[in-house]
PyMOL Python script that loads the backbone (N, CA, C, O; Angstrom):
from pymol import cmd

cmd.read_pdbstr("""\
ATOM      1  N   UNK A   1     120.083  91.200  98.357  1.00  0.00           N
ATOM      2  CA  UNK A   1     120.424  89.780  97.763  1.00  0.00           C
ATOM      3  C   UNK A   1     120.718  88.949  98.850  1.00  0.00           C
ATOM      4  O   UNK A   1     120.599  87.730  98.724  1.00  0.00           O
ATOM      5  N   UNK A   2     121.135  89.519 100.038  1.00  0.00           N
ATOM      6  CA  UNK A   2     121.227  88.795 101.252  1.00  0.00           C
ATOM      7  C   UNK A   2     120.024  88.334 101.762  1.00  0.00           C
ATOM      8  O   UNK A   2     119.937  87.242 102.322  1.00  0.00           O
ATOM      9  N   UNK A   3     118.884  89.257 101.575  1.00  0.00           N
ATOM     10  CA  UNK A   3     117.467  88.876 102.076  1.00  0.00           C
ATOM     11  C   UNK A   3     117.133  87.525 101.402  1.00  0.00           C
ATOM     12  O   UNK A   3     116.803  86.530 102.047  1.00  0.00           O
ATOM     13  N   UNK A   4     117.246  87.563 100.023  1.00  0.00           N
ATOM     14  CA  UNK A   4     116.814  86.374  99.122  1.00  0.00           C
ATOM     15  C   UNK A   4     117.537  85.255  99.409  1.00  0.00           C
ATOM     16  O   UNK A   4     116.923  84.197  99.277  1.00  0.00           O
ATOM     17  N   UNK A   5     118.607  85.200  99.745  1.00  0.00           N
ATOM     18  CA  UNK A   5     119.632  83.994 100.156  1.00  0.00           C
ATOM     19  C   UNK A   5     119.001  83.546 101.464  1.00  0.00           C
ATOM     20  O   UNK A   5     118.723  82.375 101.720  1.00  0.00           O
ATOM     21  N   UNK A   6     118.787  84.647 102.315  1.00  0.00           N
ATOM     22  CA  UNK A   6     118.286  83.979 103.746  1.00  0.00           C
ATOM     23  C   UNK A   6     116.916  83.325 103.472  1.00  0.00           C
ATOM     24  O   UNK A   6     116.667  82.228 103.972  1.00  0.00           O
ATOM     25  N   UNK A   7     116.050  83.942 102.720  1.00  0.00           N
ATOM     26  CA  UNK A   7     114.734  83.333 102.392  1.00  0.00           C
ATOM     27  C   UNK A   7     114.865  81.811 101.833  1.00  0.00           C
ATOM     28  O   UNK A   7     114.219  80.838 102.222  1.00  0.00           O
ATOM     29  N   UNK A   8     115.868  81.851 100.819  1.00  0.00           N
ATOM     30  CA  UNK A   8     116.217  80.629 100.265  1.00  0.00           C
ATOM     31  C   UNK A   8     116.413  79.378 101.149  1.00  0.00           C
ATOM     32  O   UNK A   8     115.839  78.289 101.143  1.00  0.00           O
ATOM     33  N   UNK A   9     117.517  79.936 101.997  1.00  0.00           N
ATOM     34  CA  UNK A   9     117.854  78.898 103.046  1.00  0.00           C
ATOM     35  C   UNK A   9     116.778  78.581 104.156  1.00  0.00           C
ATOM     36  O   UNK A   9     116.658  77.420 104.547  1.00  0.00           O
ATOM     37  N   UNK A  10     116.161  79.377 104.561  1.00  0.00           N
ATOM     38  CA  UNK A  10     115.007  78.983 105.513  1.00  0.00           C
ATOM     39  C   UNK A  10     113.763  78.243 104.857  1.00  0.00           C
ATOM     40  O   UNK A  10     113.048  77.448 105.468  1.00  0.00           O
ATOM     41  N   UNK A  11     113.602  78.615 103.528  1.00  0.00           N
ATOM     42  CA  UNK A  11     112.412  77.727 102.918  1.00  0.00           C
ATOM     43  C   UNK A  11     112.926  76.292 102.668  1.00  0.00           C
ATOM     44  O   UNK A  11     112.165  75.335 102.814  1.00  0.00           O
ATOM     45  N   UNK A  12     114.297  76.125 102.268  1.00  0.00           N
ATOM     46  CA  UNK A  12     114.729  74.921 102.264  1.00  0.00           C
ATOM     47  C   UNK A  12     115.066  74.278 103.597  1.00  0.00           C
ATOM     48  O   UNK A  12     115.349  73.088 103.462  1.00  0.00           O
ATOM     49  N   UNK A  13     115.111  74.670 104.699  1.00  0.00           N
ATOM     50  CA  UNK A  13     115.246  74.044 105.976  1.00  0.00           C
ATOM     51  C   UNK A  13     113.701  73.695 106.367  1.00  0.00           C
ATOM     52  O   UNK A  13     113.447  72.723 107.079  1.00  0.00           O
ATOM     53  N   UNK A  14     112.742  74.508 105.880  1.00  0.00           N
ATOM     54  CA  UNK A  14     111.301  74.438 106.449  1.00  0.00           C
ATOM     55  C   UNK A  14     110.841  73.067 105.666  1.00  0.00           C
ATOM     56  O   UNK A  14     110.272  72.147 106.252  1.00  0.00           O
ATOM     57  N   UNK A  15     111.192  73.051 104.138  1.00  0.00           N
ATOM     58  CA  UNK A  15     110.843  71.790 103.606  1.00  0.00           C
ATOM     59  C   UNK A  15     111.269  70.620 104.151  1.00  0.00           C
ATOM     60  O   UNK A  15     110.516  69.669 104.364  1.00  0.00           O
ATOM     61  N   UNK A  16     112.581  70.636 104.421  1.00  0.00           N
ATOM     62  CA  UNK A  16     113.305  69.632 104.903  1.00  0.00           C
ATOM     63  C   UNK A  16     112.790  69.171 106.175  1.00  0.00           C
ATOM     64  O   UNK A  16     112.834  67.982 106.489  1.00  0.00           O
ATOM     65  N   UNK A  17     112.254  70.161 106.990  1.00  0.00           N
ATOM     66  CA  UNK A  17     111.710  69.595 108.272  1.00  0.00           C
ATOM     67  C   UNK A  17     110.436  69.080 108.098  1.00  0.00           C
ATOM     68  O   UNK A  17     110.102  68.112 108.781  1.00  0.00           O
ATOM     69  N   UNK A  18     109.623  69.596 107.250  1.00  0.00           N
ATOM     70  CA  UNK A  18     108.248  68.991 106.883  1.00  0.00           C
ATOM     71  C   UNK A  18     108.311  67.641 106.385  1.00  0.00           C
ATOM     72  O   UNK A  18     107.467  66.799 106.694  1.00  0.00           O
ATOM     73  N   UNK A  19     109.476  67.364 105.474  1.00  0.00           N
ATOM     74  CA  UNK A  19     109.637  65.977 104.988  1.00  0.00           C
ATOM     75  C   UNK A  19     109.882  64.931 105.975  1.00  0.00           C
ATOM     76  O   UNK A  19     109.307  63.842 105.959  1.00  0.00           O
ATOM     77  N   UNK A  20     110.822  65.321 106.904  1.00  0.00           N
ATOM     78  CA  UNK A  20     111.342  64.769 108.055  1.00  0.00           C
ATOM     79  C   UNK A  20     110.176  64.284 108.908  1.00  0.00           C
ATOM     80  O   UNK A  20     110.084  63.097 109.220  1.00  0.00           O
ATOM     81  N   UNK A  21     109.278  65.205 109.288  1.00  0.00           N
ATOM     82  CA  UNK A  21     108.385  64.975 110.161  1.00  0.00           C
ATOM     83  C   UNK A  21     107.422  63.843 109.611  1.00  0.00           C
ATOM     84  O   UNK A  21     107.130  62.874 110.312  1.00  0.00           O
ATOM     85  N   UNK A  22     106.937  64.012 108.306  1.00  0.00           N
ATOM     86  CA  UNK A  22     106.196  63.117 107.455  1.00  0.00           C
ATOM     87  C   UNK A  22     106.725  61.811 107.436  1.00  0.00           C
ATOM     88  O   UNK A  22     105.991  60.898 107.816  1.00  0.00           O
ATOM     89  N   UNK A  23     107.882  61.562 107.057  1.00  0.00           N
ATOM     90  CA  UNK A  23     108.602  60.329 106.853  1.00  0.00           C
ATOM     91  C   UNK A  23     109.064  59.769 108.173  1.00  0.00           C
ATOM     92  O   UNK A  23     109.052  58.541 108.262  1.00  0.00           O
ATOM     93  N   UNK A  24     109.465  60.461 109.200  1.00  0.00           N
ATOM     94  CA  UNK A  24     109.930  60.049 110.320  1.00  0.00           C
ATOM     95  C   UNK A  24     109.200  58.916 111.107  1.00  0.00           C
ATOM     96  O   UNK A  24     108.094  58.592 110.675  1.00  0.00           O
ATOM     97  N   UNK A  25     109.651  58.321 112.133  1.00  0.00           N
ATOM     98  CA  UNK A  25     108.939  57.481 113.060  1.00  0.00           C
ATOM     99  C   UNK A  25     108.081  58.158 113.958  1.00  0.00           C
ATOM    100  O   UNK A  25     108.124  59.365 114.197  1.00  0.00           O
ATOM    101  N   UNK A  26     107.238  57.268 114.484  1.00  0.00           N
ATOM    102  CA  UNK A  26     106.427  57.997 115.579  1.00  0.00           C
ATOM    103  C   UNK A  26     105.034  57.503 115.279  1.00  0.00           C
ATOM    104  O   UNK A  26     104.843  56.767 114.311  1.00  0.00           O
ATOM    105  N   UNK A  27     104.015  57.898 116.107  1.00  0.00           N
ATOM    106  CA  UNK A  27     102.700  57.576 115.851  1.00  0.00           C
ATOM    107  C   UNK A  27     102.027  58.818 114.859  1.00  0.00           C
ATOM    108  O   UNK A  27     102.669  59.821 114.549  1.00  0.00           O
ATOM    109  N   UNK A  28     100.995  58.626 114.542  1.00  0.00           N
ATOM    110  CA  UNK A  28      99.996  59.299 113.608  1.00  0.00           C
ATOM    111  C   UNK A  28      99.831  60.524 114.134  1.00  0.00           C
ATOM    112  O   UNK A  28      99.891  61.528 113.423  1.00  0.00           O
ATOM    113  N   UNK A  29      99.568  60.581 115.648  1.00  0.00           N
ATOM    114  CA  UNK A  29      99.313  61.904 116.348  1.00  0.00           C
ATOM    115  C   UNK A  29     100.550  62.781 116.347  1.00  0.00           C
ATOM    116  O   UNK A  29     100.533  63.982 116.078  1.00  0.00           O
ATOM    117  N   UNK A  30     101.465  62.181 116.622  1.00  0.00           N
ATOM    118  CA  UNK A  30     102.807  63.011 116.711  1.00  0.00           C
ATOM    119  C   UNK A  30     103.192  63.597 115.290  1.00  0.00           C
ATOM    120  O   UNK A  30     103.749  64.690 115.192  1.00  0.00           O
ATOM    121  N   UNK A  31     102.924  62.952 114.386  1.00  0.00           N
ATOM    122  CA  UNK A  31     103.147  63.524 112.887  1.00  0.00           C
ATOM    123  C   UNK A  31     102.255  64.585 112.691  1.00  0.00           C
ATOM    124  O   UNK A  31     102.677  65.649 112.238  1.00  0.00           O
ATOM    125  N   UNK A  32     101.117  64.437 112.964  1.00  0.00           N
ATOM    126  CA  UNK A  32     100.134  65.467 112.737  1.00  0.00           C
ATOM    127  C   UNK A  32     100.613  66.855 113.535  1.00  0.00           C
ATOM    128  O   UNK A  32     100.624  67.968 113.010  1.00  0.00           O
ATOM    129  N   UNK A  33     100.952  66.603 114.717  1.00  0.00           N
ATOM    130  CA  UNK A  33     101.184  67.730 115.438  1.00  0.00           C
ATOM    131  C   UNK A  33     102.648  68.341 115.103  1.00  0.00           C
ATOM    132  O   UNK A  33     102.861  69.531 115.332  1.00  0.00           O
ATOM    133  N   UNK A  34     103.539  67.599 114.619  1.00  0.00           N
ATOM    134  CA  UNK A  34     104.810  68.013 114.073  1.00  0.00           C
ATOM    135  C   UNK A  34     104.594  68.937 112.931  1.00  0.00           C
ATOM    136  O   UNK A  34     105.207  69.997 112.807  1.00  0.00           O
ATOM    137  N   UNK A  35     103.624  68.456 112.032  1.00  0.00           N
ATOM    138  CA  UNK A  35     103.341  68.962 110.690  1.00  0.00           C
ATOM    139  C   UNK A  35     102.472  70.469 111.061  1.00  0.00           C
ATOM    140  O   UNK A  35     102.714  71.557 110.539  1.00  0.00           O
ATOM    141  N   UNK A  36     101.564  70.228 111.953  1.00  0.00           N
ATOM    142  CA  UNK A  36     100.995  71.466 112.074  1.00  0.00           C
ATOM    143  C   UNK A  36     101.734  72.674 112.817  1.00  0.00           C
ATOM    144  O   UNK A  36     101.305  73.823 112.710  1.00  0.00           O
ATOM    145  N   UNK A  37     102.891  72.353 113.593  1.00  0.00           N
ATOM    146  CA  UNK A  37     103.665  73.025 114.116  1.00  0.00           C
ATOM    147  C   UNK A  37     104.511  73.774 113.110  1.00  0.00           C
ATOM    148  O   UNK A  37     104.552  74.999 113.003  1.00  0.00           O
ATOM    149  N   UNK A  38     105.182  72.894 112.386  1.00  0.00           N
ATOM    150  CA  UNK A  38     106.094  73.297 111.066  1.00  0.00           C
ATOM    151  C   UNK A  38     105.242  74.337 110.341  1.00  0.00           C
ATOM    152  O   UNK A  38     105.704  75.473 110.231  1.00  0.00           O
ATOM    153  N   UNK A  39     104.016  74.048 109.827  1.00  0.00           N
ATOM    154  CA  UNK A  39     103.115  74.902 109.038  1.00  0.00           C
ATOM    155  C   UNK A  39     103.122  76.075 109.683  1.00  0.00           C
ATOM    156  O   UNK A  39     103.586  77.091 109.165  1.00  0.00           O
ATOM    157  N   UNK A  40     102.495  76.037 111.130  1.00  0.00           N
ATOM    158  CA  UNK A  40     102.193  77.238 111.735  1.00  0.00           C
ATOM    159  C   UNK A  40     103.498  78.192 112.135  1.00  0.00           C
ATOM    160  O   UNK A  40     103.319  79.348 112.518  1.00  0.00           O
ATOM    161  N   UNK A  41     104.761  77.638 112.018  1.00  0.00           N
ATOM    162  CA  UNK A  41     105.942  78.461 112.588  1.00  0.00           C
ATOM    163  C   UNK A  41     106.102  79.682 111.628  1.00  0.00           C
ATOM    164  O   UNK A  41     106.312  80.769 112.166  1.00  0.00           O
ATOM    165  N   UNK A  42     106.035  79.630 110.423  1.00  0.00           N
ATOM    166  CA  UNK A  42     106.255  80.696 109.492  1.00  0.00           C
ATOM    167  C   UNK A  42     104.980  81.892 109.630  1.00  0.00           C
ATOM    168  O   UNK A  42     105.109  83.086 109.361  1.00  0.00           O
ATOM    169  N   UNK A  43     103.889  81.296 110.061  1.00  0.00           N
ATOM    170  CA  UNK A  43     102.539  82.260 110.304  1.00  0.00           C
ATOM    171  C   UNK A  43     102.792  82.933 111.776  1.00  0.00           C
ATOM    172  O   UNK A  43     102.645  84.147 111.918  1.00  0.00           O
ATOM    173  N   UNK A  44     103.138  82.175 112.750  1.00  0.00           N
ATOM    174  CA  UNK A  44     103.308  82.787 114.141  1.00  0.00           C
ATOM    175  C   UNK A  44     104.612  83.684 114.312  1.00  0.00           C
ATOM    176  O   UNK A  44     104.554  84.588 115.145  1.00  0.00           O
ATOM    177  N   UNK A  45     105.666  83.520 113.657  1.00  0.00           N
ATOM    178  CA  UNK A  45     106.902  84.419 113.779  1.00  0.00           C
ATOM    179  C   UNK A  45     106.437  85.633 113.380  1.00  0.00           C
ATOM    180  O   UNK A  45     106.441  86.533 114.219  1.00  0.00           O
ATOM    181  N   UNK A  46     105.921  85.920 111.963  1.00  0.00           N
ATOM    182  CA  UNK A  46     105.688  87.458 111.783  1.00  0.00           C
ATOM    183  C   UNK A  46     104.611  87.862 112.514  1.00  0.00           C
ATOM    184  O   UNK A  46     104.745  89.019 112.915  1.00  0.00           O
ATOM    185  N   UNK A  47     103.661  87.371 112.812  1.00  0.00           N
ATOM    186  CA  UNK A  47     102.551  87.825 113.683  1.00  0.00           C
ATOM    187  C   UNK A  47     103.059  88.420 115.042  1.00  0.00           C
ATOM    188  O   UNK A  47     102.697  89.476 115.560  1.00  0.00           O
ATOM    189  N   UNK A  48     104.020  87.469 115.528  1.00  0.00           N
ATOM    190  CA  UNK A  48     104.534  87.882 116.896  1.00  0.00           C
ATOM    191  C   UNK A  48     105.411  89.072 116.800  1.00  0.00           C
ATOM    192  O   UNK A  48     105.423  89.891 117.720  1.00  0.00           O
ATOM    193  N   UNK A  49     106.183  89.225 115.687  1.00  0.00           N
ATOM    194  CA  UNK A  49     106.945  90.336 115.412  1.00  0.00           C
ATOM    195  C   UNK A  49     106.185  91.494 115.169  1.00  0.00           C
ATOM    196  O   UNK A  49     106.502  92.550 115.718  1.00  0.00           O
ATOM    197  N   UNK A  50     105.200  91.422 114.398  1.00  0.00           N
ATOM    198  CA  UNK A  50     104.261  92.708 114.209  1.00  0.00           C
ATOM    199  C   UNK A  50     103.534  93.104 115.529  1.00  0.00           C
ATOM    200  O   UNK A  50     103.173  94.270 115.690  1.00  0.00           O
ATOM    201  N   UNK A  51     103.293  92.055 116.568  1.00  0.00           N
ATOM    202  CA  UNK A  51     102.494  92.304 117.572  1.00  0.00           C
ATOM    203  C   UNK A  51     103.541  93.095 118.609  1.00  0.00           C
ATOM    204  O   UNK A  51     103.090  93.938 119.384  1.00  0.00           O
ATOM    205  N   UNK A  52     104.947  92.775 118.575  1.00  0.00           N
ATOM    206  CA  UNK A  52     105.745  93.304 119.448  1.00  0.00           C
ATOM    207  C   UNK A  52     106.270  94.605 119.052  1.00  0.00           C
ATOM    208  O   UNK A  52     106.733  95.426 119.844  1.00  0.00           O
ATOM    209  N   UNK A  53     106.153  94.793 117.476  1.00  0.00           N
ATOM    210  CA  UNK A  53     106.653  96.289 116.909  1.00  0.00           C
ATOM    211  C   UNK A  53     105.317  97.017 117.322  1.00  0.00           C
ATOM    212  O   UNK A  53     105.514  98.136 117.797  1.00  0.00           O
ATOM    213  N   UNK A  54     104.075  96.644 117.248  1.00  0.00           N
ATOM    214  CA  UNK A  54     103.085  97.695 117.661  1.00  0.00           C
ATOM    215  C   UNK A  54     103.179  97.773 119.165  1.00  0.00           C
ATOM    216  O   UNK A  54     102.840  98.881 119.580  1.00  0.00           O
ATOM    217  N   UNK A  55     103.506  97.002 120.009  1.00  0.00           N
ATOM    218  CA  UNK A  55     103.729  97.355 121.373  1.00  0.00           C
ATOM    219  C   UNK A  55     104.934  98.397 121.535  1.00  0.00           C
ATOM    220  O   UNK A  55     104.870  99.263 122.407  1.00  0.00           O
ATOM    221  N   UNK A  56     105.858  98.309 120.814  1.00  0.00           N
ATOM    222  CA  UNK A  56     107.108  99.039 120.836  1.00  0.00           C
ATOM    223  C   UNK A  56     106.589 100.472 120.353  1.00  0.00           C
ATOM    224  O   UNK A  56     106.854 101.476 121.013  1.00  0.00           O
ATOM    225  N   UNK A  57     105.862 100.528 119.212  1.00  0.00           N
ATOM    226  CA  UNK A  57     105.498 101.852 118.662  1.00  0.00           C
ATOM    227  C   UNK A  57     104.576 102.760 119.648  1.00  0.00           C
ATOM    228  O   UNK A  57     104.649 103.981 119.792  1.00  0.00           O
ATOM    229  N   UNK A  58     103.718 101.880 120.271  1.00  0.00           N
ATOM    230  CA  UNK A  58     102.636 102.555 121.140  1.00  0.00           C
ATOM    231  C   UNK A  58     103.364 102.969 122.499  1.00  0.00           C
ATOM    232  O   UNK A  58     102.779 103.871 123.097  1.00  0.00           O
ATOM    233  N   UNK A  59     104.502 102.497 123.091  1.00  0.00           N
ATOM    234  CA  UNK A  59     105.513 102.732 123.940  1.00  0.00           C
ATOM    235  C   UNK A  59     106.123 104.021 123.696  1.00  0.00           C
ATOM    236  O   UNK A  59     106.325 104.865 124.569  1.00  0.00           O
ATOM    237  N   UNK A  60     106.425 104.141 122.395  1.00  0.00           N
ATOM    238  CA  UNK A  60     107.261 105.558 122.184  1.00  0.00           C
ATOM    239  C   UNK A  60     106.422 106.705 122.020  1.00  0.00           C
ATOM    240  O   UNK A  60     106.815 107.841 122.282  1.00  0.00           O
ATOM    241  N   UNK A  61     105.197 106.423 121.564  1.00  0.00           N
ATOM    242  CA  UNK A  61     104.326 107.755 121.311  1.00  0.00           C
ATOM    243  C   UNK A  61     103.570 108.165 122.582  1.00  0.00           C
ATOM    244  O   UNK A  61     102.851 109.164 122.578  1.00  0.00           O
TER     245      UNK A  61
END
""", "prot")
cmd.dss("prot")
cmd.show_as("cartoon", "prot")
cmd.util.cbc("prot")
cmd.orient("prot")
């Protein structure tokens, strides 16, 4: 239950950040970079976690 609540909160914050980046002021280039970083964040996080876990598993064996 806690895991799903955490997922709901983080997804909501992600959507708010995405909407704010699109609606906020700034140049088109800054908006594109902001949106790209917001979209890439959920992908980079798990990949970094898996990479670190792989290194940790190799060091233990």
